[in-house]
KEKE-3310 file (N, C-alpha, C; in steps of 0.2 Angstrom, whole numbers, plus 5000, padded with zeros to 4 digits):
npx = (5203:5190:5177:5173:5184:5193:5188:5188:5202:5206:5199:5204:5217:5215:5210:5221:5230:5223:5224:5237:5244:5241:5240:5238:5237:5240:5234:5234:5227:5235:5245:5257:5267:5261:5252:5237:5236:5240:5236:5239:5234:5244:5241:5244:5250:5256:5256:5257:5257:5263:5261:5267:5270:5283:5288:5294:5295:5291:5287:5288:5283:5284:5275:5270:5258:5247:5248:5262:5269:5281:5284:5296:5303:5313:5314:5314:5304:5301:5305:5305:5308:5317:5312:5301:5283:5282:5288:5287:5278:5272:5257:5245:5246:5241:5241:5238:5234:5234:5231:5247:5254:5259:5252:5254:5245:5246:5248:5255:5265:5272:5282:5271:5264:5252:5243:5243:5237:5245:5253:5263:5272:5276:5284:5285:5280:5289:5300:5309:5298:5293:5291:5283:5268:5258:5242:5234:5223:5208:5200:5211:5212:5217:5220:5218:5221:5218:5209:5207:5196:5188:5173:5160:5167:5172:5183:5186:5188:5190:5192:5197:5194:5196:5197:5207:5207:5195:5185:5182:5177:5171:5175:5171:5175:5176:5189:5201:5211:5223:5232:5226:5214:5197:5192:5180:5176:5164:5155:5153:5149:5149:5154:5141:5134:5133:5143:5152:5159:5167:5179:5186:5178:5176:5177:5185:5199:5192:5187:5184:5172:5167:5154:5146:5141:5137:5141:5150:5156:5168:5173:5183:5179:5177:5190:5206:5216:5209:5201:5188:5188:5182:5174:5163:5150:5145:5132:5130:5116:5113:5112:5120:5137:5144:5135:5129:5117:5114:5119:5119:5120:5125:5117:5124:5140:5151:5161:5168:5179:5185:5188:5205:5208:5206:5201:5198:5201:5204:5205:5209:5205:5207:5210:5208:5215:5204:5196:5189:5184:5194:5197:5209:5216:5220:5224:5223:5233:5227:5227:5234:5225:5231:5236:5226:5218:5230:5243:5248:5258:5252:5244:5244:5229:5219:5203:5190:5178:5161:5148:5131:5116:5122:5128:5141:5148:5157:5159:5160:5174:5191:5199:5204:5214:5215:5212:5220:5219:5230:5239:5253)
npy = (5239:5238:5225:5225:5231:5222:5210:5215:5216:5203:5198:5204:5199:5186:5186:5191:5180:5171:5175:5176:5168:5171:5181:5196:5199:5212:5215:5219:5215:5213:5199:5192:5185:5172:5159:5149:5146:5136:5135:5130:5126:5122:5107:5103:5112:5130:5141:5141:5133:5137:5131:5130:5131:5131:5131:5119:5113:5110:5120:5125:5135:5142:5150:5160:5166:5167:5180:5183:5176:5175:5171:5166:5156:5148:5136:5121:5107:5096:5091:5092:5078:5073:5064:5058:5057:5068:5081:5094:5110:5111:5112:5119:5114:5104:5102:5090:5081:5064:5053:5050:5055:5066:5073:5078:5084:5087:5094:5089:5088:5077:5066:5060:5071:5075:5083:5077:5069:5069:5062:5065:5061:5064:5067:5079:5095:5104:5098:5087:5079:5063:5047:5047:5046:5043:5047:5047:5052:5059:5050:5052:5066:5083:5084:5092:5101:5093:5089:5082:5075:5071:5064:5059:5047:5042:5044:5056:5062:5077:5085:5094:5092:5091:5100:5110:5127:5127:5119:5114:5102:5097:5083:5069:5057:5042:5037:5024:5025:5037:5037:5031:5031:5026:5024:5026:5038:5052:5063:5079:5093:5107:5121:5129:5141:5159:5167:5157:5156:5166:5172:5159:5143:5136:5126:5124:5120:5113:5112:5106:5112:5112:5112:5110:5097:5100:5100:5107:5111:5122:5131:5136:5148:5152:5160:5158:5168:5179:5194:5191:5179:5169:5163:5149:5139:5123:5114:5100:5090:5078:5060:5049:5054:5054:5055:5065:5071:5074:5086:5104:5118:5134:5149:5161:5169:5166:5174:5188:5199:5215:5232:5234:5221:5208:5194:5184:5169:5151:5144:5139:5133:5138:5140:5152:5157:5156:5147:5151:5151:5154:5160:5157:5164:5168:5183:5193:5208:5224:5226:5231:5235:5228:5217:5210:5194:5188:5179:5185:5190:5182:5184:5181:5181:5184:5180:5182:5169:5171:5164:5161:5155:5142:5143:5148:5165:5177:5191:5208:5210:5210:5224:5235:5237:5223:5211:5196:5183:5174:5159:5160)
npz = (6214:6203:6200:6187:6180:6183:6176:6163:6160:6162:6151:6140:6141:6138:6125:6119:6120:6113:6100:6098:6089:6077:6062:6052:6035:6023:6007:5989:5974:5957:5965:5962:5948:5937:5929:5929:5943:5958:5974:5990:6007:6021:6028:6041:6049:6050:6035:6017:6000:5984:5968:5952:5934:5922:5905:5904:5917:5934:5948:5965:5979:5996:6009:6023:6020:6006:6001:6000:5991:5978:5964:5959:5953:5958:5965:5958:5956:5948:5931:5913:5901:5888:5873:5879:5883:5890:5887:5885:5887:5900:5909:5921:5935:5949:5966:5977:5992:5997:6010:6017:6007:5993:5978:5961:5948:5931:5915:5899:5884:5872:5862:5855:5851:5857:5870:5886:5901:5917:5932:5946:5961:5979:5995:6001:5997:5994:5990:5978:5966:5959:5951:5939:5930:5916:5913:5902:5888:5882:5870:5861:5860:5863:5880:5896:5911:5923:5938:5955:5966:5982:5987:5998:6001:5989:5975:5963:5946:5936:5920:5905:5888:5870:5855:5856:5853:5846:5851:5867:5880:5896:5906:5916:5928:5939:5950:5953:5962:5967:5956:5945:5933:5931:5918:5912:5906:5906:5896:5903:5902:5890:5880:5879:5881:5877:5884:5886:5874:5870:5860:5860:5859:5873:5888:5903:5915:5927:5944:5960:5973:5989:6002:6017:6013:6001:5983:5971:5954:5949:5934:5920:5906:5889:5878:5884:5881:5880:5886:5890:5897:5910:5925:5927:5934:5940:5948:5959:5960:5966:5968:5956:5954:5942:5933:5920:5920:5933:5936:5936:5927:5931:5925:5922:5922:5937:5940:5933:5923:5929:5929:5931:5931:5922:5911:5920:5927:5928:5942:5959:5976:5993:6010:6024:6040:6048:6042:6032:6014:6000:5984:5972:5958:5940:5931:5917:5913:5908:5890:5874:5859:5848:5855:5859:5861:5860:5868:5884:5898:5914:5930:5948:5958:5973:5980:5991:5995:5996:6005:6002:6007:6005:5993:5982:5980:5972:5971:5976:5965:5971:5971:5978:5993:6004:6017:6024:6034:6043:6050:6061)
capx = (5201:5183:5176:5172:5190:5197:5185:5191:5209:5206:5196:5210:5223:5213:5210:5228:5233:5219:5226:5244:5247:5238:5242:5233:5241:5236:5236:5231:5228:5237:5250:5263:5266:5259:5246:5235:5239:5237:5238:5236:5235:5247:5236:5247:5254:5256:5259:5254:5261:5261:5264:5266:5275:5286:5287:5297:5296:5286:5290:5285:5285:5281:5275:5265:5252:5247:5250:5269:5272:5286:5285:5304:5305:5320:5313:5311:5303:5301:5307:5304:5313:5317:5310:5295:5277:5281:5294:5287:5271:5269:5252:5240:5247:5236:5244:5233:5237:5229:5235:5253:5257:5257:5252:5253:5242:5248:5247:5261:5265:5278:5283:5265:5261:5245:5243:5240:5236:5251:5253:5269:5271:5282:5283:5286:5279:5295:5306:5308:5293:5295:5286:5278:5263:5254:5235:5232:5219:5201:5199:5217:5212:5220:5216:5221:5218:5215:5209:5204:5192:5185:5166:5157:5171:5174:5188:5184:5193:5187:5197:5195:5197:5193:5201:5210:5203:5189:5180:5184:5172:5173:5173:5171:5176:5178:5196:5202:5216:5226:5236:5222:5207:5193:5191:5173:5175:5158:5154:5149:5146:5153:5153:5135:5131:5137:5148:5157:5161:5170:5186:5186:5173:5180:5176:5192:5201:5187:5190:5178:5171:5162:5152:5140:5139:5135:5146:5150:5163:5170:5177:5184:5175:5179:5197:5210:5220:5205:5198:5181:5189:5178:5172:5156:5149:5140:5129:5127:5109:5112:5112:5127:5141:5146:5129:5129:5110:5113:5123:5115:5124:5122:5116:5128:5147:5151:5166:5171:5184:5183:5194:5212:5208:5203:5203:5198:5200:5208:5206:5209:5202:5211:5206:5212:5216:5197:5193:5185:5186:5197:5198:5216:5215:5224:5221:5227:5232:5225:5232:5233:5221:5235:5238:5220:5218:5237:5245:5251:5259:5246:5246:5240:5225:5215:5196:5186:5171:5155:5143:5124:5112:5127:5130:5146:5148:5164:5159:5164:5181:5195:5204:5207:5217:5210:5215:5220:5221:5234:5242:5260)
capy = (5238:5236:5219:5226:5232:5215:5206:5218:5214:5196:5196:5207:5194:5180:5187:5192:5174:5167:5178:5177:5164:5173:5187:5198:5202:5217:5214:5222:5211:5206:5198:5191:5182:5165:5157:5142:5145:5131:5137:5124:5127:5117:5104:5101:5118:5136:5142:5139:5131:5139:5127:5133:5128:5135:5127:5112:5112:5112:5124:5126:5140:5141:5157:5160:5168:5168:5187:5184:5173:5179:5168:5167:5150:5145:5129:5116:5100:5091:5094:5088:5073:5072:5057:5055:5061:5075:5084:5102:5113:5109:5117:5118:5109:5104:5099:5087:5076:5059:5049:5053:5056:5072:5071:5084:5082:5092:5092:5090:5086:5074:5063:5059:5077:5076:5085:5072:5070:5066:5063:5064:5060:5066:5067:5086:5099:5108:5093:5084:5074:5058:5042:5050:5041:5046:5045:5047:5058:5057:5049:5055:5073:5087:5083:5096:5104:5088:5090:5076:5077:5066:5065:5054:5041:5040:5048:5057:5067:5081:5088:5097:5088:5093:5102:5116:5133:5126:5116:5110:5100:5094:5076:5067:5049:5039:5034:5018:5027:5044:5037:5027:5033:5019:5023:5027:5045:5054:5070:5083:5099:5110:5128:5130:5148:5164:5169:5152:5155:5172:5171:5152:5139:5132:5125:5120:5121:5112:5111:5105:5116:5109:5115:5107:5092:5102:5099:5111:5111:5129:5130:5142:5147:5156:5159:5161:5173:5185:5197:5189:5173:5170:5157:5147:5134:5117:5112:5093:5089:5072:5054:5047:5059:5053:5055:5072:5073:5076:5092:5109:5124:5141:5152:5167:5168:5168:5179:5191:5204:5221:5237:5232:5214:5205:5187:5180:5162:5145:5145:5134:5136:5137:5143:5156:5154:5155:5142:5154:5149:5159:5158:5159:5163:5172:5188:5197:5215:5227:5226:5235:5232:5223:5212:5206:5187:5185:5177:5190:5187:5182:5186:5178:5185:5181:5183:5178:5166:5173:5159:5163:5149:5137:5144:5153:5171:5180:5198:5212:5209:5213:5228:5239:5233:5218:5208:5189:5181:5168:5156:5161)
capz = (6207:6202:6197:6179:6177:6183:6171:6156:6160:6160:6144:6135:6141:6135:6118:6116:6120:6108:6093:6097:6084:6070:6059:6046:6029:6019:6000:5983:5968:5958:5970:5959:5942:5937:5926:5931:5950:5963:5981:5995:6014:6024:6033:6048:6052:6046:6028:6010:5995:5977:5963:5945:5929:5916:5899:5905:5924:5939:5954:5972:5984:6003:6012:6028:6017:5999:5999:6001:5985:5973:5958:5958:5949:5961:5968:5953:5959:5943:5925:5907:5899:5880:5871:5882:5882:5894:5884:5885:5888:5906:5911:5925:5940:5954:5971:5982:5997:5999:6015:6019:6000:5989:5971:5957:5942:5926:5907:5895:5877:5870:5856:5851:5849:5860:5877:5890:5908:5920:5939:5950:5968:5983:6002:6003:5992:5992:5988:5971:5964:5954:5949:5934:5927:5911:5914:5895:5886:5880:5862:5858:5859:5868:5887:5900:5917:5927:5945:5958:5973:5986:5989:6001:6001:5983:5972:5956:5942:5930:5916:5899:5882:5864:5849:5858:5853:5842:5856:5873:5884:5902:5907:5923:5929:5945:5950:5957:5967:5965:5950:5940:5931:5930:5911:5910:5906:5903:5895:5908:5899:5885:5879:5876:5882:5874:5888:5886:5868:5868:5857:5858:5862:5878:5895:5905:5922:5932:5951:5965:5978:5993:6008:6020:6009:5994:5979:5965:5950:5946:5928:5916:5900:5883:5877:5890:5879:5879:5892:5892:5900:5916:5929:5928:5940:5940:5955:5959:5962:5970:5964:5954:5953:5935:5928:5919:5921:5940:5937:5934:5925:5933:5918:5921:5925:5944:5941:5927:5924:5931:5930:5928:5932:5916:5909:5927:5926:5930:5949:5964:5982:5999:6016:6028:6047:6051:6039:6026:6008:5996:5977:5969:5951:5937:5927:5912:5914:5902:5884:5868:5854:5844:5859:5860:5858:5860:5875:5888:5905:5918:5937:5953:5962:5978:5981:5996:5993:6000:6004:6003:6006:6003:5986:5982:5977:5971:5969:5971:5964:5976:5968:5983:5998:6007:6022:6024:6041:6043:6056:6061)
cpx = (5194:5183:5176:5179:5194:5195:5188:5198:5210:5204:5201:5215:5221:5212:5217:5231:5230:5222:5233:5248:5245:5240:5237:5238:5237:5239:5232:5232:5231:5243:5256:5262:5263:5253:5244:5237:5236:5240:5234:5238:5239:5242:5238:5251:5253:5258:5255:5259:5258:5264:5262:5271:5278:5285:5289:5298:5291:5290:5286:5288:5281:5281:5270:5258:5252:5249:5258:5272:5276:5286:5292:5307:5312:5319:5310:5310:5302:5302:5305:5309:5312:5315:5304:5289:5276:5288:5294:5279:5268:5263:5248:5241:5242:5239:5238:5236:5231:5234:5241:5257:5255:5257:5251:5251:5244:5247:5254:5260:5272:5278:5277:5262:5254:5246:5239:5240:5242:5250:5260:5267:5277:5279:5282:5285:5285:5301:5304:5303:5296:5289:5281:5274:5259:5247:5231:5228:5212:5201:5205:5216:5216:5216:5221:5217:5214:5215:5206:5201:5189:5178:5163:5161:5174:5179:5186:5189:5188:5193:5193:5198:5193:5198:5204:5205:5196:5184:5183:5178:5175:5170:5174:5172:5178:5185:5197:5207:5219:5230:5232:5215:5203:5193:5184:5171:5168:5158:5150:5146:5151:5151:5147:5132:5136:5143:5154:5161:5164:5177:5187:5180:5176:5177:5182:5193:5196:5190:5184:5178:5166:5161:5146:5137:5137:5141:5145:5157:5163:5174:5178:5181:5178:5187:5201:5215:5215:5202:5192:5182:5186:5177:5165:5156:5144:5138:5127:5121:5108:5111:5119:5131:5143:5141:5128:5122:5109:5117:5119:5120:5121:5122:5120:5135:5146:5157:5168:5176:5181:5189:5200:5213:5203:5205:5203:5197:5205:5210:5207:5206:5207:5207:5211:5212:5209:5193:5188:5188:5188:5198:5205:5215:5220:5220:5226:5227:5230:5230:5230:5228:5225:5237:5232:5219:5225:5238:5249:5253:5253:5248:5241:5236:5221:5208:5193:5179:5166:5149:5136:5119:5116:5128:5135:5146:5155:5164:5158:5171:5186:5200:5208:5210:5213:5215:5214:5223:5224:5237:5250:5264)
cpy = (5235:5229:5220:5227:5226:5211:5208:5216:5207:5194:5199:5202:5188:5180:5188:5185:5170:5169:5178:5173:5166:5180:5189:5201:5206:5216:5218:5217:5216:5205:5197:5187:5175:5164:5150:5141:5140:5134:5133:5126:5121:5113:5102:5106:5124:5136:5139:5137:5134:5135:5130:5130:5133:5130:5120:5110:5113:5115:5124:5132:5139:5148:5156:5162:5169:5175:5188:5180:5177:5177:5169:5161:5147:5138:5124:5110:5095:5094:5089:5083:5072:5065:5054:5059:5067:5079:5092:5104:5110:5115:5114:5113:5110:5099:5096:5081:5071:5054:5053:5055:5062:5070:5078:5082:5088:5089:5093:5087:5083:5072:5062:5065:5079:5078:5080:5073:5066:5067:5061:5064:5062:5066:5074:5090:5103:5104:5090:5079:5069:5053:5044:5045:5045:5043:5046:5053:5055:5056:5052:5062:5077:5086:5087:5097:5099:5090:5084:5078:5071:5068:5059:5047:5039:5046:5049:5062:5070:5084:5090:5093:5091:5095:5109:5122:5132:5123:5112:5108:5098:5087:5074:5059:5048:5037:5028:5020:5034:5043:5033:5029:5026:5018:5024:5034:5047:5061:5074:5089:5102:5117:5129:5137:5153:5166:5163:5151:5162:5171:5164:5149:5134:5132:5121:5122:5119:5110:5110:5110:5113:5113:5112:5101:5093:5102:5103:5110:5118:5128:5136:5142:5153:5156:5162:5167:5179:5188:5195:5182:5174:5163:5156:5142:5129:5115:5105:5093:5083:5066:5052:5053:5059:5053:5063:5075:5076:5082:5098:5115:5130:5145:5158:5165:5170:5173:5181:5196:5211:5226:5235:5224:5210:5198:5183:5173:5157:5146:5138:5137:5134:5140:5147:5153:5153:5150:5144:5152:5155:5156:5161:5158:5168:5177:5190:5204:5218:5227:5230:5232:5227:5217:5207:5199:5184:5183:5183:5187:5187:5182:5183:5183:5181:5184:5179:5175:5168:5168:5162:5157:5143:5137:5150:5159:5174:5187:5202:5210:5213:5217:5233:5234:5229:5215:5200:5187:5174:5165:5157:5155)
cpz = (6207:6199:6189:6176:6177:6177:6164:6155:6158:6153:6139:6135:6137:6127:6115:6116:6114:6101:6093:6092:6077:6068:6053:6041:6025:6012:5995:5977:5962:5963:5967:5952:5942:5933:5929:5938:5954:5970:5986:6002:6017:6029:6040:6051:6048:6039:6023:6005:5988:5972:5956:5941:5925:5910:5900:5912:5928:5945:5960:5976:5991:6006:6018:6026:6010:5996:5998:5995:5981:5966:5955:5954:5951:5963:5963:5957:5954:5936:5919:5905:5891:5879:5874:5880:5886:5893:5885:5887:5894:5908:5917:5931:5946:5960:5976:5986:5998:6004:6017:6012:5997:5982:5967:5950:5937:5919:5904:5888:5876:5863:5852:5849:5852:5868:5881:5897:5912:5928:5941:5957:5972:5990:6005:5997:5990:5990:5981:5971:5959:5953:5945:5931:5922:5912:5907:5893:5884:5872:5858:5856:5864:5875:5892:5906:5922:5935:5948:5964:5975:5988:5991:6000:5995:5980:5965:5953:5937:5927:5909:5893:5876:5859:5850:5857:5850:5846:5861:5878:5891:5903:5914:5924:5937:5945:5955:5963:5964:5958:5945:5939:5929:5922:5908:5909:5903:5902:5900:5906:5894:5884:5875:5876:5878:5877:5889:5879:5865:5866:5855:5862:5867:5885:5898:5912:5927:5939:5955:5970:5983:6000:6011:6016:6002:5989:5972:5961:5947:5940:5925:5909:5896:5883:5882:5888:5878:5886:5894:5896:5907:5919:5929:5933:5938:5947:5954:5963:5966:5965:5962:5951:5945:5930:5926:5920:5928:5941:5933:5933:5927:5926:5917:5924:5933:5945:5934:5928:5926:5931:5927:5929:5927:5915:5916:5925:5929:5938:5953:5971:5988:6004:6020:6035:6050:6048:6033:6019:6004:5989:5975:5962:5947:5933:5922:5914:5907:5896:5879:5863:5850:5848:5860:5857:5857:5867:5878:5895:5910:5926:5942:5957:5968:5979:5986:5993:5998:5999:6006:6002:6003:5995:5986:5978:5977:5970:5976:5971:5969:5971:5973:5989:6002:6012:6022:6030:6040:6049:6055:6062)
residu = (MET:SER:LYS:PHE:LEU:THR:PHE:ALA:ILE:ILE:LEU:ILE:ALA:ALA:CYS:SER:ALA:LEU:PHE:ALA:ASP:TYR:GLY:VAL:ALA:LYS:PHE:THR:ASN:PRO:ILE:CYS:GLY:GLY:ALA:ASP:PRO:CYS:VAL:VAL:LYS:ASN:PRO:VAL:GLY:PRO:GLY:TYR:TRP:TYR:VAL:TYR:THR:SER:HIS:THR:ALA:VAL:PHE:ALA:GLU:TYR:ALA:LEU:THR:PRO:THR:ASP:PHE:GLU:TYR:SER:ARG:LYS:ASN:GLU:ILE:PHE:SER:ALA:LYS:GLU:GLY:THR:GLU:TYR:GLU:LYS:GLU:PHE:TRP:ALA:PRO:GLU:LEU:ILE:ARG:PHE:GLY:ASP:LYS:TRP:TYR:ILE:TYR:PHE:THR:ALA:VAL:GLY:LYS:SER:GLY:ILE:HIS:GLN:LEU:PHE:VAL:ILE:SER:GLY:ASP:ASP:PRO:MET:LYS:PRO:PHE:GLY:ASP:VAL:LYS:CYS:LEU:GLY:SER:HIS:ASN:ASN:ASP:LEU:SER:ILE:ASP:GLN:SER:VAL:PHE:GLU:TYR:LYS:GLY:LYS:LEU:TYR:THR:VAL:TYR:SER:SER:GLY:HIS:GLY:SER:THR:HIS:GLN:ASP:LEU:TYR:ILE:ASP:GLU:MET:GLU:GLY:PRO:THR:LYS:ILE:LYS:GLY:GLY:GLU:VAL:PHE:LEU:THR:GLY:PRO:GLU:LEU:GLU:TRP:GLU:ARG:GLN:GLY:TRP:ASN:VAL:THR:GLU:GLY:PRO:VAL:ALA:LEU:GLN:ARG:ASN:GLY:LYS:LEU:TYR:ILE:VAL:TYR:SER:ALA:SER:GLY:ALA:ALA:PHE:ASP:GLU:TYR:CYS:LEU:GLY:ILE:LEU:LYS:PHE:LYS:GLY:GLY:LYS:VAL:THR:ASP:PRO:ALA:ASN:TRP:GLU:LYS:HIS:PRO:VAL:PRO:ILE:MET:THR:GLY:ARG:GLY:ASN:LEU:LEU:GLY:THR:GLY:HIS:CYS:THR:PHE:THR:LYS:ASP:ALA:ASP:GLY:ASN:ASP:TRP:CYS:ALA:PHE:HIS:ILE:ASN:LYS:PRO:ARG:THR:ALA:GLU:GLN:TYR:GLY:ASN:TRP:VAL:PRO:ARG:PHE:LEU:CYS:LEU:GLN:PRO:VAL:ILE:TRP:ILE:ASP:ASP:PHE:PRO:HIS:PHE:SER:PRO:MET:VAL:GLU:LYS:PRO:LYS:TYR:PHE:LYS:TYR:GLU:LYS)
# end
């Protein structure tokens, strides 16, 4: 046997061993039902969690890859309670782990009639959550879509607040811990540009995205019931995170609808087995003229994030079959 053939056999064997614990899933968008999707990679092993809501409950699913989620509504982990501030209209859950505890931030409305921010906690994303805490609202206005992130050792929260379809802005604040906002919320940005004012004047669904020390906030803009719903982005320039002067808005959307994938918005970010960033977001399927501007079922989609000079790009949209690498 030649030295070259021996080396080739050893190399093939090594590669086989290296990739034995990984698989590749083929998918085509959309994947399954669900609005305001939250997809989180298991930090200590294989698999992903998909957290979503119904009108009165929070649900969780587990799968080896986000391409295998079913939107079955079988595993309820938290439910509404009459006579409280979280009676109905559960929206926009965000699953985040701090230390050895898991937290879910979500929006609900109750006896006060105001949509407020809530957090619940648990030890396992697939098991019941409890210890519900109301984090309030901004100036007694509708306050929704809270997410929390850590940056340079400090904890921050961003969310949307305002008057519903007439005007919603983004606010930012530091947190004293996973269940307590400091209370110095400051205005971050609002629907100033034309593409943020289609259907409704709205900026909502903010979520942090980080790479190589750079910090961004990706958010949804325009009316969520309209096909023009899209994703915008803010870039942190440095300095104090809670100073709006230190954030720069990108002048055009970073993701818009295309073909049969319209109303692209309300995203979260996860990673594949190689550590590449992926965007999980929802879309509206094409609708009739009579349905335009009305709520229709929404669906989960996946999109790879392409980094160029540490700035994220989300095009072209995944319409044809794509591959997602995952840990078995």
